[in-house]
Each structure stands twice: as C-alpha cells, then as structure tokens.
C-alpha positions in Angstrom: 14.7 35.1 -15.4 14.5 32.8 -18.7 13.6 35.0 -21.8 12.4 32.9 -24.9 12.6 34.4 -28.4 11.0 32.8 -31.8 12.8 32.3 -34.6 16.0 33.9 -35.1 17.6 34.2 -38.5 21.1 35.6 -38.8 22.2 36.9 -42.1 26.3 36.3 -42.4 27.7 39.8 -43.1 30.4 40.1 -40.6 31.7 39.2 -37.1 31.0 42.6 -35.9 27.5 43.0 -37.3 27.0 39.3 -35.7 28.2 40.5 -32.2 26.1 43.7 -32.7 22.9 41.6 -33.3 23.1 39.6 -30.2 23.9 42.5 -28.2 20.5 44.1 -29.4 18.7 40.6 -28.8 20.0 40.8 -25.3 18.3 44.3 -25.0 14.8 42.9 -26.0 12.5 43.0 -23.0 11.3 39.7 -21.7 7.6 40.5 -22.2 8.4 39.9 -26.1 9.8 36.5 -25.0 6.4 35.8 -23.4 4.2 37.0 -26.1 6.5 34.6 -28.5 6.1 31.5 -26.1 2.1 31.4 -26.7 2.9 31.4 -30.5 5.7 29.7 -32.0 7.2 26.9 -29.7 10.5 26.5 -31.7 12.2 29.4 -29.7 15.8 29.5 -28.4 16.7 29.9 -24.6 19.1 32.7 -24.9 19.4 33.5 -20.8 19.4 30.1 -18.5 18.8 30.5 -14.9 21.1 28.3 -12.8 18.2 27.1 -10.8 17.0 23.2 -10.8 13.8 21.3 -11.0 12.6 17.6 -10.0 10.2 15.7 -12.1 8.4 12.1 -11.2 9.0 9.6 -14.2 6.8 6.5 -14.0 6.0 3.8 -16.3 3.6 0.8 -16.8 5.5 -1.7 -16.5 8.1 -0.3 -14.0 11.9 -0.3 -14.1 12.3 1.1 -17.4 15.9 2.9 -17.8 15.5 6.7 -17.8 17.6 8.7 -20.4 17.3 12.5 -19.9 19.2 14.1 -23.0 21.1 10.8 -23.5 22.2 10.6 -19.8 21.1 7.4 -17.8 19.1 8.4 -14.7 18.2 5.0 -13.3 15.0 3.1 -13.4 11.2 4.1 -13.2 9.3 4.9 -11.0 11.3 7.4 -9.3 11.9 11.4 -8.9 14.9 12.6 -11.0 16.3 15.6 -9.1 18.6 18.5 -10.1 17.4 18.7 -13.5 18.3 22.2 -15.4 15.0 24.3 -16.0 13.8 23.9 -19.7 13.0 21.5 -22.5 14.3 18.0 -21.9 14.4 14.7 -24.2 13.1 11.7 -22.4 13.6 8.1 -23.7 12.4 5.1 -21.8 14.1 1.7 -22.6 13.0 -1.6 -21.4 13.7 -5.2 -22.6 10.7 -6.9 -24.4 9.3 -3.5 -24.9 9.5 -0.7 -27.8 11.6 2.5 -26.6 9.3 5.5 -25.9 10.8 8.9 -26.6 9.1 12.3 -26.0 10.0 15.7 -24.5 9.2 17.4 -21.1 9.5 20.7 -19.3 11.5 21.3 -16.4 10.4 24.2 -14.2 13.0 26.1 -11.8 12.4 25.0 -8.1 9.3 23.0 -8.7 8.4 19.4 -8.7 6.4 18.0 -11.4 4.8 14.7 -11.7 4.7 13.5 -15.3 1.8 11.3 -16.7 2.6 7.7 -16.5 4.1 6.3 -19.7 2.7 3.0 -21.0 5.1 1.1 -22.9 4.4 -1.2 -25.7 5.3 -5.1 -26.0 8.0 -6.0 -28.7 6.8 -8.5 -30.8 7.7 -12.1 -29.8 6.9 -15.5 -30.0 3.2 -16.2 -29.7 2.0 -18.7 -27.0 -1.9 -17.8 -27.1 -1.9 -16.1 -23.5 -1.7 -12.4 -22.8 -1.7 -10.1 -19.5 -3.9 -7.6 -18.3 -3.6 -5.1 -15.6 -6.7 -4.5 -13.1 -7.1 -2.0 -10.5 -9.9 -0.5 -8.6 -10.7 2.3 -6.6 -10.6 1.5 -3.6 -7.9 -1.4 -4.0 -7.8 -4.5 -2.4 -10.7 -5.6 -4.1 -10.9 -9.7 -4.7 -10.6 -10.4 -8.4 -12.7 -13.3 -10.0 -12.1 -14.1 -13.5 -14.5 -16.8 -14.8 -15.1 -17.7 -11.2 -11.6 -18.3 -10.2 -9.9 -16.1 -7.6 -6.9 -14.3 -8.6 -6.2 -12.3 -5.8 -6.6 -8.4 -5.0 -6.3 -5.3 -7.1 -4.0 -3.7 -8.1 -2.1 -6.1 -10.2 -1.2 -7.7 -13.4 -3.0 -10.9 -14.4 -0.4 -12.9 -16.5 -1.0 -16.1 -18.7 -4.6 -15.7 -19.4 -5.9 -17.4 -22.3 -6.9 -15.2 -25.2 -10.6 -14.4 -25.7 -13.6 -12.9 -23.8 -13.2 -12.8 -19.8 -15.9 -12.6 -17.3 -14.7 -10.2 -14.6 -15.9 -9.6 -11.1 -14.8 -7.5 -8.1 -15.6 -8.1 -4.6 -15.0 -5.8 -1.7 -16.5 -5.8 1.8 -18.8 -2.7 2.1 -19.2 -2.2 -1.7 -21.3 -3.5 -4.5 -20.0 -6.2 -6.5 -18.9 -5.0 -10.1 -19.3 -7.5 -13.0 -18.3 -7.1 -16.4 -16.2 -8.7 -19.4 -13.0 -8.0 -20.9 -10.8 -9.0 -23.7 -7.3 -10.9 -23.5 -5.1 -10.6 -26.6 -2.5 -13.2 -27.4 0.9 -12.2 -26.5 0.0 -8.6 -25.4 -0.4 -6.6 -22.1 -3.4 -4.3 -21.6 -4.0 -2.0 -19.1 -7.6 -2.1 -18.1 -9.4 1.3 -17.0 -9.3 1.3 -13.2 -12.7 0.4 -11.8 -14.3 2.6 -9.3 -16.7 0.5 -6.8 -19.7 1.6 -5.1 -20.4 1.7 -1.7 -23.2 -0.5 -0.5 -26.2 1.6 0.4 -26.9 2.0 3.9 -28.8 4.6 6.4 -27.7 8.4 6.3 -25.9 9.0 9.2 -24.4 12.3 8.5 -20.9 11.3 8.0 -18.5 10.6 5.1 -15.3 9.0 4.1 -12.3 10.3 2.5 -9.3 8.5 0.6 -6.0 10.1 1.6 -3.0 9.2 -0.2 0.6 10.8 -0.3 4.0 10.3 -2.2 5.8 8.8 -0.5 3.3 6.6 1.4 2.9 5.7 5.0 2.5 9.1 6.2 0.6 9.5 9.6 -2.8 11.1 9.3 -4.0 13.3 11.7 -7.5 14.9 11.3 -8.4 17.5 13.6 -5.3 16.5 15.8 -6.7 12.7 16.0 -4.5 10.0 14.5 -6.4 8.2 11.8 -3.3 5.7 10.7 -1.3 5.8 7.5 -1.6 6.7 3.9 -2.6 5.4 1.6 -6.3 4.6 3.0 -9.8 5.4 3.2 -11.0 7.1 6.5 -14.5 6.5 7.4 -17.2 7.9 9.7 -15.9 11.5 9.4 -18.4 14.0 10.4 -19.6 16.1 7.8 -18.1 19.7 7.4 -14.6 21.5 7.0 -11.7 19.3 8.6 -8.0 20.1 9.3 -5.5 17.7 7.9 -2.0 17.2 8.7 0.2 14.5 7.2 3.4 13.5 8.9 6.4 11.5 7.8 10.3 11.1 9.1 12.6 12.8 7.0 9.8 15.1 5.3 8.2 18.5 5.8 4.9 18.1 7.7 1.9 18.9 5.1 -1.0 20.5 6.6 -4.3 21.7 4.7 -8.2 21.7 5.0 -10.7 19.4 3.2 -14.4 19.0 3.1 -16.3 15.9 4.3 -19.4 15.4 2.6 -22.5 13.6 4.4 -22.9 9.9 3.2 -20.5 10.4 0.5 -16.9 8.9 -0.5 -14.5 11.8 -1.8 -11.0 10.9 -3.2 -8.6 13.7 -2.4 -5.6 14.6 -4.7 -2.6 12.7 -3.7 -0.2 14.8 -1.6 3.4 15.1 -2.6 5.9 15.6 0.3 8.9 18.0 0.3 11.9 16.4 1.5 12.9 18.0 4.8 16.3 15.6 5.8 19.4 16.6 6.0 22.3 15.0 3.9 24.0 13.9 7.2 20.8 11.8 8.4 21.6 8.5 9.7 18.7 6.8 8.2 17.5 6.2 4.6 14.3 4.9 2.9 13.6 2.2 0.3 10.8 1.3 -1.9 10.4 -2.5 -2.1 7.7 -4.0 -4.8 6.9 -7.4 -6.1 5.2 -9.1 -8.7 2.8 -10.5 -7.4 2.3 -7.8 -4.6 1.5 -8.5 -0.9 4.6 -10.7 -0.2 5.9 -10.2 3.5 9.3 -8.2 3.6 12.2 -9.3 6.1 14.9 -6.9 6.3 17.6 -8.5 8.4 15.2 -10.9 9.9 12.8 -8.3 11.0 9.0 -8.3 9.5 8.6 -5.0 7.8 5.2 -5.1 6.1 4.0 -6.1 2.7 5.1 -5.1 -0.9 4.5 -2.6 -2.2 5.6 -0.1 0.1 8.3 2.3 1.3 10.3 1.2 4.3 11.8 4.0 6.5 14.2 4.8 9.2 16.7 1.9 8.0 20.1 2.6 9.2 22.8 2.9 6.4 24.6 0.1 5.1 24.1 -3.3 3.5 20.7 -5.1 4.3 19.6 -8.8 4.1 16.1 -8.8 2.3 13.8 -12.0 2.0 10.3 -11.8 0.5 7.8 -14.7 1.6 4.4 -15.3 -0.2 2.5 -18.4 0.2 2.5 -20.4 -3.2 5.9 -18.9 -4.2 9.2 -19.4 -3.7 11.2 -17.3 -1.1 13.5 -14.7 -2.7 16.5 -13.6 -0.6 19.0 -11.0 -1.8 20.8 -8.0 -0.1 20.5 -4.3 -1.0 22.2 -0.9 0.1 20.6 2.0 2.4 22.1 5.2 1.9 22.0 7.9 4.8 19.3 10.8 4.4 18.1 9.3 0.8 15.0 7.6 -0.6 16.0 4.5 -3.0 13.4 2.7 -5.2 14.6 -0.9 -5.7 13.6 -3.0 -8.7 10.3 -4.7 -8.8 11.1 -8.2 -7.4 9.6 -11.1 -9.5 8.6 -14.0 -7.4 8.7 -17.7 -8.9 5.8 -20.0 -8.3 6.3 -22.6 -5.7 4.5 -25.2 -7.5 4.8 -27.7 -4.8 2.6 -29.8 -2.4 0.5 -28.0 0.2 2.2 -28.3 3.4 -1.4 -28.0 5.5 -1.0 -24.4 6.2 -2.5 -21.3 4.7 -2.4 -17.7 5.1 -5.1 -15.1 6.0 -5.3 -11.1 5.7 -6.8 -9.7 8.9 -7.9 -5.8 8.9 -9.5 -3.8 11.0 -11.0 -0.2 11.2 -9.1 1.4 12.6 -6.1 -0.2 11.8 -3.1 -1.5 14.3 -5.2 -3.6 16.6 -3.3 -6.5 18.1 -3.9 -10.0 16.5 -4.5 -12.9 18.7 -5.0 -16.3 16.9 -5.4 -19.1 19.3 -3.9 -16.8 22.0 -0.7 -16.0 20.2 0.1 -12.4 19.3 0.8 -12.4 15.5 1.1 -8.7 15.0 -1.2 -5.9 14.0 -3.6 -5.3 11.5 -3.8 -4.7 8.4 -1.4 -7.7 8.1 -1.1 -11.0 6.2 -0.7 -13.8 8.9 1.1 -16.9 7.4 2.1 -20.4 8.3 -1.6 -21.1 10.1 -2.4 -24.7 10.7 -5.7 -25.7 8.3 -8.6 -25.6 10.5 -10.9 -23.5 12.7 -8.9 -20.9 14.5 -9.9 -18.3 17.3 -9.5 -14.7 16.5 -9.1 -11.7 19.1 -8.5 -8.2 18.2 -7.2 -5.8 20.9 -7.0 -2.1 20.5 -6.7 0.6 23.5 -9.9 2.7 23.4 -11.8 -0.1 21.7 -13.9 -3.1 22.6 -12.0 -6.2 22.2 -13.5 -8.3 19.2 -13.8 -12.2 19.3 -14.5 -14.5 16.6 -13.6 -17.9 14.6 -12.5 -18.2 11.2 -11.3 -21.1 9.1 -8.0 -21.7 7.5 -7.6 -23.6 4.3 -4.6 -25.6 3.6 -2.5 -24.0 0.4 -4.7 -21.0 0.3 -4.5 -17.4 1.0 -7.8 -16.3 2.4 -8.8 -12.4 2.8 -11.1 -12.0 5.7 -13.5 -9.2 5.9 -12.4 -5.8 7.4 -13.4 -5.7 11.2 -14.7 -3.0 12.6 -14.1 -2.1 16.3 -16.4 -0.6 18.5 -15.1 2.5 20.5 -14.9 2.2 24.5 -13.8 -0.3 26.9 -16.8 -2.2 27.5 -19.3 -1.8 30.2 -16.7 -1.0 33.5 -19.3 -2.1 36.0 -20.7 -5.3 35.3 -18.4 -7.4 32.8 -14.5 -7.9 31.9 -12.6 -10.2 29.4 -10.4 -13.2 30.3 -8.1 -15.3 28.3 -8.4 -19.2 29.1 -5.7 -21.4 27.8 -4.8 -24.9 28.1 -2.0 -27.8 27.5 -3.1 -29.5 25.3 -5.2 -27.0 23.7 -9.0 -27.3 22.2 -10.2 -28.4 25.4 -13.9 -27.4 25.9 -14.5 -24.3 28.2 -17.8 -24.4 30.4 -18.0 -21.1 32.4 -20.8 -21.5 34.9 -22.1 -24.2 33.2 -22.2 -22.6 29.8 -20.0 -23.8 26.7 -18.0 -21.1 25.7 -16.1 -22.7 22.8 -12.6 -24.1 22.8 -9.5 -23.2 24.2 -7.3 -21.1 23.8 -9.1 -18.0 23.5 -10.4 -14.7 25.0 -13.8 -14.6 26.3 -15.7 -11.2 26.1 -18.5 -10.0 28.2 -18.1 -12.3 31.0 -19.8 -10.8 34.3 -17.5 -9.4 36.9 -16.8 -11.6 40.0 -15.8 -15.1 40.6 -16.7 -17.7 38.2 -16.8 -21.3 38.0 -14.7 -22.7 35.3 -14.5 -26.6 33.9 -12.4 -27.5 31.0 -13.3 -30.8 29.1 -11.1 -32.9 26.6 -11.4 -36.6 25.5 -8.5 -38.5 27.1 -8.1 -36.2 29.8 -9.3 -35.8 33.5 -11.9 -32.7 33.7 -10.4 -29.7 35.4 -12.6 -27.7 37.7 -11.7 -24.6 39.1 -12.7 -20.7 39.7 -11.3 -17.4 37.9 -11.7 -14.1 39.0 -13.2 -11.6 36.3 -12.3 -7.8 36.7 -14.8 -5.4 35.6 -13.7 -3.4 32.4 -10.5 -5.3 32.3 -8.7 -7.8 30.1 -7.2 -10.5 32.5 -4.8 -13.3 30.9 -4.8 -16.4 33.0 -1.6 -19.0 33.0 -2.6 -21.9 30.6 -4.2 -24.7 32.7 -2.3 -28.4 32.2 -4.7 -31.0 31.7 -4.0 -34.5 33.2 -4.3 -37.7 31.0 -6.4 -40.3 32.4 -5.3 -43.3 33.9 
C-alpha cells in the first residue's frame, strides 16, 4: 500500500528526535494520506510498493524520443512497461520540434493510455508552405483540396501553399463533407477529426458499429460469427444486445457485450489487449508505418498488407523489408524480430518517385465482407481489402469470389500513373440459385476475344460469367486477325467452373 502525506517540516533538534519523528509518521494511518491527497498534491511518498505499471505514450508527429525521469525509453508511439508506481517526469524530444515536458502518474498493475501529445515545430527557414493533418471517422475518405485528389484520410498533407483552402471529403455510403481551412506558412496544424454522416436510406432495423483495438488486426466475433479484423465498421447488425469476442495471437481473448441501435452508427471505445504471450514464444510482432500511408509491405518477399499496421507471427531474427507505393521510390531495409515481443518500428518516409509514367496504375479494391478473392482478367490478385499494383492502363474485368456469397463481376478502368479507390463492393449472401444457373470462367490466348454465349455478346475474355443457365451452352470466340472458335461448354447449377484457356488460331 502507498501512503501519501502533505508537507512535512522537520525541525533540526537532534538525531534521536528525527528518528523518533519518522517512526511516529510511520504510525499514522493511511486514511490520513488519502485525505491529504484530495488537498495538497505536493506530498512525499514514504512507502512505495514494488508493483509496476504500464503507460502508452504517443505523439503527433510520432517517433519522438521518450525520456522518463531522464532515462531513454525509445520512440513514440509505444507502450512503456515495468514503470514503478508514482509520479514520473516525462520529456519528449524530436529534431525540428520544441521539447515537451510534463508529469504523469503510473498506477500499480494497470495499463494507462495517456493523451496524445502534440509537438510544436521549431522555428526554421520560411518557404511559404505548411502541413496539415486531415482525419475522418470513418477513415479512408478521399481528400480533395481545391479540387485536387490528395489521397485518403488519415494523413499529413505537406507542401501546401499558405492561405485558405477548400476541403471536400468523399466516401461511398456517406454524405460529402465540404469546408475550408487555413494553411500557415512553415507550421504543422492538426485539424479536428471530421465525422462523416451516413447517406440517408430506408430504415431496416439494423445498425453499424466501429470496433477498434490496440494492437489492431484482431479477429472480430459477434455472436460467434467471424466479422473480419479490427479496426473496421461492421454493418447490417440486428438491433439489440450483441456478444463480442476479440481474438489475437499472443494476447488474451477479450469478451464483452454491446448494443446495436437500429439505423444508427455507433463508435465503440477502443479495446486494449493484455499480452498473453510467454517470454519463450518463437514469434514476434512489429508495427510498420509510413508517410504517406498505404504502402505495400513485403517482408522477405512476401506481401504482408499495407502500412500502417501490426504484422504478426513473424519468426524471430533479421528480416528484409521493402515498402512499395505508386509514385514513390521503393524503400528497402532490414529489421529485427524479437521472440515474444511487439516492436514499433520508426515511421518510414517515402521519397517521391517523380519519374515518367510506365503505363500502369493502382486500384484499391474493397468489399463487405472482406477477404473476398480478387480476380482481375482471370488472374488471382489476392483478397480484399487490398491495393492492386502494376495494372496495365485500360478496361479491366473484375470478379470477387467468397464462400457463402454470390460472385460479383464488373469492369473498371485503370489510369496510367494514378491510384484509384474503387467503391466498396457489397457481396450478397448465398451461392446463387442452385437449380437453374451457374458461373463459368472463359479465357483465351490471346485475350480480349469477344464472347458470344448462345449468340449473346457477354463481353471479352478473360472473365467470369455469372447467372448462366445450367446445361450445355454454345460458345463462340471472335477476335480480329484470328479464326472464330466455336464449341460447347457445360454449365453446372450452383457451381463455378473454370475452363482452360481457348487457344485462337491466326487467320492464314
């Protein structure tokens, strides 16, 4: 138990008297200390508990050096563990910014998330431009400043000329938000987080909740059903009390209940996991972030998603890291994975590529629910939600496939040298009519032959054709410079059939 006392004045009389005074102080009940704590806060801790606590220390911008009682504890944003309970002195130091000093309290056997500290830039040479942070709830809204696309929230916008700017945030399923803001020369300003309003629609008795966690990428189970990974909005939930369980490797499961309100969106408090891993665990976790965000992460050549995210289940040892983002130079480095530990790497700053277009572009493809297989022109490009890079400019065929849901097929356009965020595709539950139709993949060598199925133009190869009546169908492929190919294909009810690619013959 920790006992606190107010101001203590010791009058120098004799060594014996001093010792007697301290003995008497030790006999005072702790209730006196508790009364004093509500008044004078300048007291002295006479009896300290050996129990320790943990605090989360974050800053804007990140990667400031943390000094606690003068000791270096690494860089923000991170959890600092094994801190002795009591009042601690904190200093944050970052090149180009003013030092920030304050105090905070550590509570025994507790984890406390401190408010994010906002650092003030140091004075430097003026170039007439400034930086702003633009965030939104939900995230990943497209940012338009003076009509120019500046990517997705949440992010810093740099090199903005000073003055008044027009801002519009656009996100599918939400009303556009338009406002103005001021850019101050040679300063970084953090704008208030903008809360988007859902587009009006008919009332259906369901609601939406935002479920987030620290660390992210925990599996969400609502009433026992898998709803993807944190952090995300979960839609179409029936109104009422729902059971929630969050599961993440290396952490204790977290279970609770929450209320869904019909036709409303509710943002739940962020859930903080308790580390459940043992010191001898063979795998570790790293946080990988970048400026700008949404760079593709390759670890030892394997795609591990997009920054900013925690990457889990990495074997201990030295890893090769490459970050790839359209319009920016690739960044390659190495880092260490420590068994049984979570490490926050420094935020990597990508350099603008600034080179000529190579005729390819990038698209973001998302779905509700997530983790649908992406087929572009018949080629598997991974699972939603994902940026797909190095796509040749032009019209592309897209098919999303997920067990328990109907296939979704459409086309989209790739623009050379640009990154496009497609609307989020909403999948329909069910495998489709199992009695009268199916899906078939039709490809050709070369591609882009016109497909005629039972005499009807169904687009070009290579692509999935859905809702095709079951049975034997007549197929003709037509392409300029090649002989027509005519054959039959068998469509199986309620199933997806992938045909081998048909090889076309050049006309003599």
